[in-house]
C-alpha positions as CSV (number, residue, x, y, z in Angstrom):
1,M,-0.4,0.1,0.3
2,A,1.1,3.3,-1.2
3,T,2.0,6.0,2.3
4,L,0.7,9.1,1.8
5,A,4.6,11.4,0.2
6,D,4.4,8.0,-2.0
7,N,0.9,9.3,-3.9
8,L,2.2,12.9,-3.2
9,K,5.5,12.1,-5.2
10,T,2.9,10.2,-7.9
11,R,0.4,13.1,-8.7
12,R,4.4,15.4,-8.5
13,T,5.6,13.7,-11.6
14,S,2.3,14.2,-13.4
15,I,1.6,17.3,-13.2
16,G,5.9,17.2,-14.8
17,V,5.0,15.3,-17.4
18,E,2.3,17.7,-18.0
19,L,3.9,20.6,-17.8
20,A,6.9,19.6,-20.2
21,A,3.9,18.1,-22.3
22,M,2.5,21.3,-22.9
23,S,2.8,23.1,-26.1
24,A,0.9,25.7,-28.4
25,S,-1.3,23.2,-29.2
26,T,-2.6,21.1,-25.6
27,A,-4.4,22.7,-22.8
28,G,-2.4,25.2,-20.9
29,G,-0.1,26.0,-23.8
30,V,-2.4,28.7,-24.8
31,P,-3.6,32.0,-24.7
32,T,-7.3,32.4,-22.7
33,Y,-9.7,32.1,-24.9
34,S,-13.5,32.4,-25.5
35,A,-15.5,30.9,-28.4
36,P,-17.5,31.7,-30.5
37,N,-20.2,30.4,-29.5
38,G,-19.6,31.3,-26.1
39,Q,-17.9,29.0,-24.3
40,S,-14.7,29.9,-22.6
41,F,-10.8,28.5,-22.2
42,D,-8.3,29.3,-19.2
43,H,-5.6,28.0,-20.4
44,V,-3.3,30.6,-18.0
45,G,-5.6,29.4,-15.3
46,Y,-5.3,25.6,-15.9
47,K,-1.2,26.6,-16.0
48,R,-1.4,28.6,-13.1
49,A,-3.7,25.4,-11.1
50,L,-0.7,23.3,-12.5
51,Y,2.1,25.8,-10.4
52,E,-0.6,26.0,-7.7
53,E,-0.8,21.6,-6.7
54,L,3.3,21.1,-6.9
55,S,3.2,24.0,-5.2
56,E,1.2,22.6,-2.5
57,I,2.4,18.7,-2.8
58,N,5.7,20.1,-2.4
59,K,4.7,21.8,0.8
60,A,3.5,18.9,2.0
61,L,6.2,16.7,1.1
62,A,8.6,18.7,3.1
63,M,6.5,19.0,6.0
64,L,6.5,14.4,5.9
65,E,9.9,14.4,5.9
66,P,11.7,13.9,9.5
67,M,13.8,16.8,10.6
68,E,17.1,16.3,12.0
69,I,17.9,18.3,14.6
70,I,22.0,19.0,15.4
71,S,22.7,21.6,19.5
72,E,25.5,22.2,20.0
73,V,26.7,23.4,23.7
74,V,29.5,25.9,24.5
75,S,31.4,25.9,28.1
């Protein structure tokens, strides 16, 4: 069974793949626009959401990692 950290790392990888695959003809790779039928496509918002999710995942992973505390006594 995968741990929370494993699942977060998997999602982080998926987001990285999605961002790397963006081009001028894919979702997120073109400017936001409205179609003649009134439907709008927020490509900029989609890409922004991926970067925000990536940031949140990195923060969560940092909180899950054990921290080493080193102290030094000087006399």
